[in-house]
C-alpha positions in Angstrom: -90.3 -122.7 82.7 -92.7 -124.6 80.5 -91.9 -127.5 78.3 -93.4 -127.4 74.8 -95.5 -130.5 73.8 -93.7 -132.6 71.2 -95.9 -134.4 68.7 -95.0 -138.1 68.3 -93.0 -139.0 65.3 -95.0 -140.8 62.7 -94.0 -142.7 59.6 -94.4 -140.7 56.4 -97.6 -141.4 54.4 -97.2 -143.9 51.5 -97.0 -141.9 48.2 -99.6 -142.9 45.7 -101.3 -141.5 42.6 -104.8 -142.4 41.4 -106.5 -142.3 38.0 -109.7 -140.3 37.8 -111.0 -142.4 34.9 -110.6 -146.0 36.0 -109.8 -145.4 39.7 -106.5 -147.4 39.6 -104.0 -146.5 42.3 -100.2 -146.5 41.8 -97.6 -146.4 44.5 -94.1 -145.0 43.7 -92.7 -148.2 42.0 -95.8 -148.8 39.9 -95.9 -145.1 38.9 -92.4 -145.2 37.6 -93.2 -148.3 35.6 -96.0 -146.5 33.7 -95.0 -145.1 30.3 -93.8 -141.4 30.5 -96.0 -139.3 28.1 -94.2 -136.0 28.8 -92.2 -134.1 31.4 -92.9 -130.4 32.0 -89.8 -128.6 33.0 -89.7 -126.0 35.8 -89.9 -123.1 33.4 -93.3 -124.4 32.1 -94.6 -125.0 35.6 -93.4 -121.7 37.1 -96.0 -119.7 35.0 -98.8 -121.2 37.1 -97.1 -120.5 40.5 -97.2 -117.4 42.6 -93.9 -118.2 44.4 -90.5 -119.3 42.9 -90.1 -123.0 42.8 -88.1 -125.5 40.8 -90.7 -128.2 40.1 -90.9 -130.7 37.3 -94.2 -132.4 36.5 -94.3 -135.9 35.0 -97.3 -137.0 32.9 -97.7 -140.7 32.6 -100.2 -143.0 30.9 -102.4 -145.1 33.2 -103.1 -148.7 32.1 -106.5 -147.5 30.9 -104.9 -144.9 28.6 -105.7 -141.8 30.7 -103.0 -139.3 31.4 -102.0 -138.7 35.1 -99.7 -135.9 36.3 -97.5 -135.8 39.4 -94.5 -133.8 40.7 -91.3 -135.5 39.4 
């Protein structure tokens, strides 16, 4: 009988989102503090997916004015 190797449990990675224009980086709390520009409902997102999924995309304005998208 063999025992399967078990990978060590690691802490989840810190969620962050970055701006492609000014290179600012936002962790979760800072992200939610940014102004919400729009929210794309699952029906809008599904058209771009090949498998069924119920995903919402949030688009927020960076402090430099650029729009950044992330799963909501």
